ZALO-108153 format. One record per residue (C-alpha): residue number from 1; x, y, z. Coordinates in nm, 3 decimals. Layout:
! ZALO-108153
  seq       xx       yy       zz
  NUM        X        Y        Z
...
//
This chain:
! ZALO-108153
  seq       xx       yy       zz
    1    0.000    0.000    0.000
    2    0.135    0.342   -0.099
    3    0.017    0.665    0.061
    4    0.110    1.022   -0.013
    5    0.172    1.114    0.352
    6    0.270    0.897    0.648
    7    0.233    1.056    0.992
    8    0.411    0.894    1.286
    9    0.358    0.983    1.652
   10    0.512    0.828    1.960
   11    0.183    0.848    2.154
   12   -0.174    0.813    2.030
   13   -0.305    1.172    2.006
   14    0.036    1.325    1.914
   15   -0.078    1.331    1.552
   16   -0.416    1.480    1.644
   17   -0.262    1.753    1.859
   18    0.001    1.858    1.607
   19   -0.060    1.768    1.242
   20   -0.412    1.633    1.193
   21   -0.536    1.951    1.026
   22   -0.265    1.911    0.764
   23   -0.372    1.551    0.707
   24   -0.741    1.640    0.676
   25   -0.649    1.911    0.423
   26   -0.459    1.651    0.221
   27   -0.744    1.399    0.223
   28   -0.985    1.668    0.103
   29   -0.748    1.732   -0.188
   30   -0.758    1.363   -0.283
   31   -0.430    1.262   -0.118
   32   -0.392    0.941    0.082
   33   -0.258    0.928    0.436
   34   -0.146    0.656    0.676
   35   -0.086    0.675    1.051
   36    0.158    0.496    1.283
   37    0.179    0.522    1.663
   38    0.499    0.393    1.820
   39    0.345    0.320    2.163
   40    0.000    0.282    2.316
   41    0.064    0.576    2.548
   42    0.013    0.337    2.837
   43    0.194    0.560    3.088
   44   -0.059    0.838    3.048
   45   -0.208    0.942    3.383
   46   -0.561    0.882    3.260
   47   -0.705    0.597    3.060
   48   -0.513    0.288    2.946
   49   -0.327    0.152    2.645
   50   -0.620   -0.055    2.516
   51   -0.859    0.238    2.553
   52   -0.628    0.470    2.364
   53   -0.609    0.219    2.078
   54   -0.989    0.243    2.046
   55   -0.978    0.623    2.062
   56   -0.704    0.630    1.798
   57   -0.906    0.416    1.559
   58   -1.211    0.639    1.602
   59   -1.001    0.942    1.514
   60   -0.849    0.767    1.211
   61   -1.198    0.722    1.068
   62   -1.268    1.094    1.094
   63   -0.936    1.173    0.927
   64   -1.004    0.929    0.644
   65   -0.674    0.747    0.691
   66   -0.600    0.435    0.489
   67   -0.464    0.259    0.799
   68   -0.344    0.317    1.153
   69   -0.079    0.083    1.295
   70    0.059    0.062    1.647
   71    0.413   -0.071    1.692
   72    0.380   -0.152    2.063
   73    0.706    0.006    2.177
   74    0.735    0.080    2.548
   75    0.594    0.419    2.638
   76    0.861    0.619    2.820
   77    1.128    0.350    2.786
   78    1.174    0.287    2.413
   79    1.523    0.357    2.282
   80    1.681    0.404    1.941
   81    1.780    0.041    1.891
   82    1.829   -0.166    1.580
   83    1.500   -0.349    1.640
   84    1.305   -0.023    1.674
   85    1.473    0.128    1.369
   86    1.382   -0.179    1.167
   87    1.022   -0.163    1.289
   88    0.989    0.193    1.159
   89    1.174    0.107    0.837
   90    0.917   -0.167    0.771
   91    0.632    0.083    0.811
   92    0.799    0.334    0.578
   93    0.860    0.068    0.314
   94    0.503   -0.058    0.357
   95    0.351    0.288    0.310
   96    0.602    0.431    0.058
   97    0.517    0.791    0.152
   98    0.641    1.092   -0.038
   99    0.607    1.302    0.278
  100    0.678    1.179    0.630
  101    0.557    1.368    0.939
  102    0.725    1.300    1.273
  103    0.744    1.423    1.633
  104    0.906    1.749    1.737
  105    1.286    1.748    1.746
  106    1.279    1.903    2.095
  107    0.994    1.913    2.343
  108    0.886    1.902    2.707
  109    0.815    1.528    2.688
  110    1.147    1.346    2.632
  111    0.975    1.075    2.424
  112    0.901    1.332    2.153
  113    1.258    1.429    2.070
  114    1.376    1.068    2.093
  115    1.099    0.958    1.855
  116    1.192    1.238    1.616
  117    1.548    1.110    1.593
  118    1.432    0.748    1.561
  119    1.200    0.828    1.270
  120    1.446    1.061    1.097
  121    1.718    0.796    1.106
  122    1.479    0.524    0.992
  123    1.367    0.739    0.699
  124    1.725    0.753    0.570
  125    1.801    0.387    0.638
  126    1.481    0.277    0.462
  127    1.642    0.391    0.137
  128    1.944    0.162    0.171
  129    1.914   -0.149   -0.044
  130    2.141   -0.363    0.173
  131    1.908   -0.335    0.473
  132    1.669   -0.623    0.417
  133    1.321   -0.628    0.569
  134    1.001   -0.827    0.532
  135    0.638   -0.735    0.592
  136    0.395   -1.022    0.652
  137    0.651   -1.260    0.505
  138    0.708   -1.060    0.187
  139    1.045   -0.901    0.109
  140    1.029   -0.523    0.091
  141    1.192   -0.286   -0.156
  142    1.392    0.013   -0.038
  143    1.206    0.343   -0.007
  144    1.309    0.685    0.119
  145    1.052    0.962    0.168
  146    1.116    1.276   -0.034
  147    1.104    1.492    0.279
  148    1.059    1.460    0.656
  149    0.877    1.736    0.841
  150    0.877    1.748    1.223
  151    0.557    1.892    1.366
  152    0.591    2.138    1.653
  153    0.431    2.028    1.980
  154    0.429    2.182    2.328
  155    0.757    2.377    2.318
  156    0.762    2.686    2.098
  157    1.018    2.633    1.821
  158    1.076    2.865    1.525
  159    0.897    2.691    1.234
  160    1.035    2.639    0.885
  161    0.689    2.568    0.742
  162    0.343    2.689    0.843
  163    0.034    2.511    0.704
  164   -0.304    2.684    0.686
  165   -0.563    2.459    0.856
  166   -0.844    2.713    0.885
  167   -1.085    2.494    0.689
  168   -1.005    2.182    0.890
  169   -0.968    2.318    1.244
  170   -1.319    2.207    1.347
  171   -1.235    1.852    1.237
  172   -0.908    1.872    1.430
  173   -1.105    1.941    1.749
  174   -1.343    1.656    1.662
  175   -1.047    1.419    1.633
  176   -0.907    1.538    1.966
  177   -1.243    1.478    2.130
  178   -1.211    1.111    2.034
  179   -0.946    1.092    2.307
  180   -1.192    1.159    2.585
  181   -0.972    0.978    2.838
  182   -0.696    1.237    2.789
  183   -0.877    1.569    2.791
  184   -1.137    1.760    2.992
  185   -1.403    1.537    3.143
  186   -1.589    1.680    3.443
  187   -1.713    1.333    3.540
  188   -1.363    1.182    3.559
  189   -1.232    1.078    3.900
  190   -0.875    1.036    3.772
  191   -0.588    1.274    3.848
  192   -0.559    1.608    3.671
  193   -0.287    1.661    3.407
  194   -0.178    1.958    3.190
  195   -0.420    1.828    2.923
  196   -0.734    1.786    3.133
  197   -0.814    2.148    3.219
  198   -1.132    2.299    3.081
  199   -0.927    2.558    2.892
  200   -0.692    2.317    2.713
  201   -0.874    2.335    2.379
  202   -0.857    2.714    2.410
  203   -0.479    2.676    2.436
  204   -0.474    2.458    2.121
  205   -0.681    2.716    1.935
  206   -0.471    3.006    2.059
  207   -0.145    2.847    1.952
  208   -0.289    2.766    1.609
  209   -0.415    3.124    1.575
  210   -0.076    3.270    1.669
  211    0.104    3.088    1.388
  212   -0.183    3.135    1.147
  213   -0.170    3.511    1.185
  214    0.183    3.520    1.042
  215    0.055    3.386    0.708
  216   -0.284    3.557    0.707
  217   -0.472    3.243    0.814
  218   -0.710    3.188    1.103
  219   -0.545    2.863    1.218
  220   -0.220    2.688    1.129
  221    0.007    2.395    1.215
  222    0.384    2.432    1.227
  223    0.681    2.224    1.116
  224    1.059    2.218    1.110
  225    1.270    2.052    0.843
  226    1.632    1.938    0.821
  227    1.672    2.078    0.470
  228    1.558    2.369    0.257
  229    1.193    2.368    0.153
  230    1.147    2.418   -0.221
  231    0.862    2.493   -0.459
  232    0.810    2.517   -0.835
  233    0.527    2.770   -0.796
  234    0.617    3.061   -0.570
  235    0.273    3.216   -0.624
  236    0.108    2.930   -0.434
  237    0.281    3.021   -0.108
  238    0.092    3.229    0.148
//
């Protein structure tokens, strides 16, 4: 299966918080997207790993994703090992994306930066012919995404790319609401976290508005990139 965009997040809801508007835009334009979560987010204060898998699948349906896979790495304890690199390489070669979206290169949660490095390295290694992998018993061909963009998460980082998501922001919130175990729920008896306050969605909207304003958009999502970003049509840029 080939998709145009593959989005990878270390925790279920990383994609929804940071790049889902971009994905919904792409699907509306006829592009195909796939999703991969490295862990089940089982160390989250609220909810559980199995519950977050259900929430993630519900969100994937709203996005219109072709698939959503979970690699079952250990939340909080995964490392950049050969086995984990190979697991991500298999997903990249399975999906054959032109564009790969990955976690922030630096963030409050240490899993995010570590996942960013893991995925960035795997994206390069996936293009090396002498690294042999199989998927469901079938040998895979090498594949390297054309570009890797790292979405910006909690920590404010100067972006290299800002994507207008004004038309998809409502759907972004709908996807986030699929993760009811993680966000505001007045009936919950579980401990409070930075995500569970009543005003958290206001924070999400405010951050999206701040970056959107710079390009004349109501809402935006932000990315960094390890290389220059190019275009053949300069008039299409905002």
